[in-house]
N, C-alpha and C positions, 0 to 999 in steps of 0.2 A: 281578235277574230275567232269565232267559235266554229268548231268542226261539226258538221251534221252527221247523223248516223250513216247516211248514204256516202258521204265523203270518206269516212273511216272504212266502210266496206270496200270502196274503190281502192283505197291505199292498200288494204289487206290483199285484195285481189291482185294488184300490181306486184306486190312483194311475192305472192305465191307464184305468179306467172314467171317472174324473173328467176326465182329459186328453181322452178321446173326447168327453165332453159339452161341454167348452170349445171344442174344434175344431169340432164340429158346430154349436154356437151361432154361432161366428165366421163360418163359411161361410154359414150360413143368413142372418144379418143383412147380411153384406157384399154379397151379390148380384152379385159380380164375381169375376174371377180374382184369387187372392192367391198371392204367392210363399211359399215355406217360411220365408224370413226374416221376412216380415210376420206369418205365423201364429205363429212362435216369439215374436216381440216382443209380439204381442197376447195370446197365451194363456200364455206362460211355460212351454210344454211343451218338454222336451228334444228337440233336433232328431232324434236317433236314434229316440226313442219316437214323435215326430211322424210319421215315415215309416210306422211300423207302424200308427199310429192312422189315417192317411189310407187305407192299404190296407184296413184293417178296415172303415172307413166305406164305402169303395167296394163292398166285398162286401156289407155290410149293406143298402145301397140298390140293389143289383142287382135288377132285375125289380120295381121300385117306381115310384111316381108321381114321385119325385125321384131324382136320381142325382148322384154325385160325378164331376165331369169333370176329367181331368188332361190338360194340354196345355202343352208347352214349360216344364216345371218349375213350372207354375202350377196351382192347384186352385180349383174353384168348385162350389158346389151349385146345381143347375139342375133345371128340369122335364125329365123324361125325354122323349126325342125323340118317342115315340109320343103324347104329350099336348100337344105344342107347339101344335097346331092349336086345341085347346080354350082354352089360355091366351091365345093371340092373339085368339080370339073374345071372351073375357072382357075382355081389355085394350082392345078396340075402343071400349068405352063411355067410360071416363075415362082417356084416353091421357095419357102423360107429355108428349107433343108435341101442339100444336094441329094442326088439319087443314092449315092453311097451312104450318106447319113440316114436317109430314110430306110435303107435296107438294114443298117445296124440297129436302128431304133425298132424296126419290125421284129428282128430276132430277139431283142431284149423283151419286147412286149409279149411275144409268143412263148418264149422259154422261161420267163421270170419265175422265181429268182434264178439267176444264172451268174456264174463266176466270170469276172472280167477276163481272166486268162483264156476261157473258152471262146469268148467273143473275139479276142485277138487272134486265136488260132483260126477261127472261121473267116474273119473279115480282114485280118492283117493289121500292121502297126498303125495305120491311119485311124483305126477305131479308137485309139487312145484319145485323139483329138475330138472325135465324135462324142465319146462318153463324157469328156470334160465339158463340152458344150451343153449336153443334155442335163448334166448335174447343175451347171450354172443357171440354166433356164428353169430348174426345179422340176423337170419332167421325170428324172430318174434319181432314185436313192442309191447311194454308194456306201457300203458298209465294209470296213476292213475285215478280212478273214485270212489270217496267216500271211502268206506272201502275196495274196491277191485280194480282190474285193468282190463282194456279192452285189449284184445289180438287180434292182426291182423298180417297178413303176411307182411314181409318186401320185397322189390324188390329183395333183396339178396336171398330170398327163391327160386324165379323163376330162378335166375342165377345158384344157387347152384345145383338145380335139373334139369337144362337145360330145363326148361318149358317156354312157352310163358308168357309174362307179364300179369298183370291183365286185360289190355285192350283186350287181346286175349282170355280171359277165363282162368281158372286155368290150363288147360292142353294144352294151345297153339292152340286150335282148334277153328277157327272162326265159329260162328253159320251161317249156310247157310239159306238164305231166301227161300221162296217157289219157286220163279222164278228161282233161281239158280238150285234148285233140279229138277224142271221141264225141264229146258234146258239140264241138264245132262242126264235125262231120254230119252229125244228126241234124243240126240246124240248117246246114247247107242243103241236105237232102230233102228236108221238109219245106224249104223255101223261105225260112226265117232269116232275118239279118241281125 
């Protein structure tokens, strides 16, 4: 039995669609950035096809409630930026971190780099457990310094909370210089958008 050109195209299309479903499911369940190597190992999708599948998924999720995020050769399915506020509000009820853990992490984020001994003085002995959890999750770097350790945020922290990296400031907002602000004011006054 000979395969026609149409039959081969149908088979290729089915393989591509199945590959897309596998990759979509992997990204959805992972909830974190994954490398191409991880996705290939998990889904058994050919690396060349995987690149096309990831681009197609990115297009498919454009202007949706979810999006495919590509950063430093890593891929992740996440909530679209325009809906992060809503998800954060929903997450406020049953948070992954206790209120005490959130407060400890907030101090580390705000004061970084900060000595662990200072955190313990501010937050008490329970903060040792909090810090251990943050280090295990890869959110915080812990570097030995004499009798204590220095704590700072790991890049994973920014990815985990969908924030801009350190180069953009803690909350992903670039500082505007005075000229940018003046130009925006002029546009508003002249009715331009």
